[in-house]
C-alpha positions in Angstrom: -66.8 -84.1 -90.8 -63.5 -82.5 -90.3 -62.9 -80.2 -87.3 -60.8 -77.1 -88.0 -58.5 -75.6 -85.3 -59.0 -71.9 -85.9 -56.1 -69.5 -85.4 -56.5 -67.4 -82.3 -56.0 -63.8 -81.9 -52.6 -63.8 -80.5 -51.4 -66.0 -83.2 -53.1 -63.7 -85.8 -51.2 -60.6 -84.4 -47.9 -62.8 -84.4 -48.4 -63.8 -88.0 -49.0 -60.0 -89.0 -46.0 -58.8 -87.2 -43.9 -61.6 -89.0 -45.4 -60.7 -92.4 -44.5 -57.1 -91.7 -40.8 -58.1 -91.2 -40.6 -58.1 -87.4 -37.6 -60.3 -86.7 -38.2 -60.3 -83.0 -41.5 -61.8 -83.6 -40.1 -64.5 -85.8 -37.5 -65.2 -83.2 -40.2 -65.6 -80.6 -42.0 -68.1 -82.8 -38.9 -70.1 -83.3 -38.1 -70.2 -79.7 -41.6 -71.5 -78.8 -41.6 -74.1 -81.6 -38.0 -75.4 -82.0 -38.1 -78.2 -79.7 -41.4 -79.6 -81.0 -40.1 -79.3 -84.7 -36.8 -80.9 -83.8 -38.5 -83.8 -82.0 -40.8 -84.6 -84.9 -37.9 -84.5 -87.3 -36.0 -86.7 -85.1 -38.5 -89.3 -84.8 -39.0 -89.5 -88.4 -35.4 -89.5 -89.4 -33.9 -91.4 -86.4 -30.8 -89.0 -86.7 -30.1 -86.2 -84.6 -27.8 -84.1 -87.0 -30.3 -84.7 -89.9 -33.2 -83.6 -87.6 -31.2 -80.4 -86.7 -30.7 -79.6 -90.3 -34.3 -80.3 -91.3 -35.6 -78.1 -88.4 -33.4 -75.2 -89.7 -34.9 -75.7 -93.1 -38.4 -75.8 -91.7 -38.0 -72.5 -90.2 -36.6 -71.0 -93.4 -39.8 -72.2 -95.1 -41.8 -70.8 -92.5 -40.3 -67.4 -93.0 -40.4 -67.6 -96.6 -44.1 -68.7 -96.9 -45.5 -67.0 -94.0 -47.7 -65.0 -96.6 -49.3 -68.3 -97.6 -50.5 -69.1 -94.1 -54.4 -68.7 -94.2 -55.3 -69.4 -90.7 -57.5 -72.4 -91.4 -55.5 -74.3 -88.8 -53.4 -73.2 -85.8 -50.0 -71.8 -86.5 -48.5 -74.6 -84.6 -50.3 -77.3 -86.8 -49.2 -75.5 -90.0 -45.6 -75.5 -88.8 -45.7 -79.2 -87.9 -47.2 -80.2 -91.1 -44.2 -78.4 -93.0 -41.8 -80.3 -90.7 -43.6 -83.6 -91.3 -43.6 -83.0 -95.1 -40.1 -82.0 -95.1 -39.0 -85.1 -93.1 -41.1 -87.3 -95.4 -39.4 -85.8 -98.6 -36.0 -86.3 -96.9 -36.8 -89.8 -96.2 -37.9 -90.5 -99.7 -35.0 -88.7 -101.2 -32.3 -90.4 -99.3 -34.0 -93.8 -98.8 -32.7 -93.9 -95.3 -34.2 -96.3 -92.7 -34.9 -94.9 -89.1 -34.9 -98.7 -87.8 -32.6 -98.9 -84.8 -30.9 -102.1 -83.3 -32.9 -103.9 -80.6 -29.9 -105.8 -79.3 -29.7 -103.8 -76.2 -33.5 -104.3 -75.3 -34.1 -105.9 -71.8 -37.2 -107.0 -70.1 -37.0 -104.3 -67.4 -37.2 -101.5 -70.3 -41.0 -102.3 -70.6 -42.0 -100.2 -67.6 -39.7 -97.3 -69.0 -41.3 -97.6 -72.4 -44.8 -97.5 -71.0 -43.7 -94.3 -69.1 -42.4 -92.8 -72.3 -45.7 -93.5 -74.1 -47.5 -92.0 -71.1 -45.1 -89.0 -71.1 -43.8 -89.7 -67.7 -40.2 -89.7 -68.4 -38.1 -89.4 -65.2 -35.8 -86.6 -64.7 -33.4 -88.8 -62.6 -29.8 -88.7 -64.1 -29.4 -92.6 -63.4 -32.3 -93.3 -65.6 -31.2 -91.1 -68.7 -29.5 -94.0 -70.4 -32.5 -96.2 -69.9 -34.9 -93.8 -70.9 -32.8 -93.1 -74.2 -32.6 -97.0 -74.8 -36.4 -97.2 -74.2 -37.1 -94.3 -76.7 -35.1 -96.1 -79.5 -37.2 -99.2 -78.8 -40.3 -97.1 -79.0 -39.3 -95.6 -82.2 -38.4 -98.9 -83.7 -41.9 -100.2 -82.6 -43.6 -97.0 -84.1 -41.8 -97.7 -87.3 -43.5 -101.0 -87.5 -47.0 -99.5 -87.4 -48.9 -98.5 -90.6 -48.6 -94.8 -91.1 -52.2 -94.3 -90.8 -52.0 -95.4 -87.2 -48.5 -94.2 -86.3 -49.0 -90.6 -87.5 -52.1 -89.7 -85.2 -50.6 -91.4 -82.2 -47.2 -89.6 -82.4 -48.9 -86.3 -83.1 -51.1 -86.7 -79.9 -48.8 -88.6 -77.4 -45.3 -87.2 -78.4 -46.1 -83.7 -80.0 -49.0 -82.9 -77.5 -51.5 -82.1 -80.3 -55.2 -82.2 -79.3 -57.6 -84.3 -81.3 -59.1 -81.2 -82.9 -55.7 -80.2 -84.0 -54.8 -83.7 -85.4 -58.1 -83.8 -87.2 -57.3 -80.5 -89.0 -53.9 -81.4 -89.5 -54.6 -84.8 -91.2 -58.0 -83.9 -92.9 -59.8 -86.3 -90.6 -62.8 -86.4 -88.4 -62.2 -86.2 -84.6 -63.8 -89.5 -84.2 -61.5 -91.1 -86.7 -58.6 -89.6 -85.0 -59.7 -91.1 -81.7 -60.2 -94.6 -83.3 -56.8 -94.5 -85.0 -55.1 -93.6 -81.8 -56.9 -96.4 -79.9 -55.9 -98.9 -82.6 -52.4 -97.6 -82.6 -52.1 -98.3 -78.8 -53.3 -101.8 -79.1 -50.9 -102.5 -82.1 -48.0 -100.8 -80.3 -48.6 -103.0 -77.1 -48.3 -106.1 -79.3 -45.2 -104.9 -81.2 -43.4 -104.1 -77.9 -44.2 -107.3 -76.2 -42.8 -109.2 -79.4 -39.6 -106.9 -79.3 -38.9 -107.3 -75.8 -39.0 -111.1 -75.7 -36.6 -111.5 -78.7 
């Protein structure tokens, strides 16, 4: 049975204002969602400039198609689905790979990767390069996972979506989402171990 994340009253009012042409309401929506959309597009494409272009296209689509938003899922889930689909289409059309070089991987990156997975990135400036390298390694490991495992994992761990939201987003049951995320963690640990000893 699929759980549906219903739209709440504040989102309903925001959608109505945007449908009525309230530009300030749309700007507020863009401001609240732009980082999540950009991060999702970046993770899928592996290219910052492409991700920025796609993010702009996502919000153009949101504005043009807001009338088609039915409220079956949350507004956030709807926007992230648009970003996901647009990124997938981009990758299919361009046949680009988001694989990254692992030549710079070192054994001491493992703890930083674990922190990245757990959402515990350090704010210390001296670790910014190490964190960026670890993110590249993590993205490469995620690229090796089957899509059915990688997608729920990234939506939960990197986009901060709840199990209910992911279930609605992917058309799965909550228990299936939990199972896929657990399996993704196990596979990811194996992939990272292999990559870090190369």
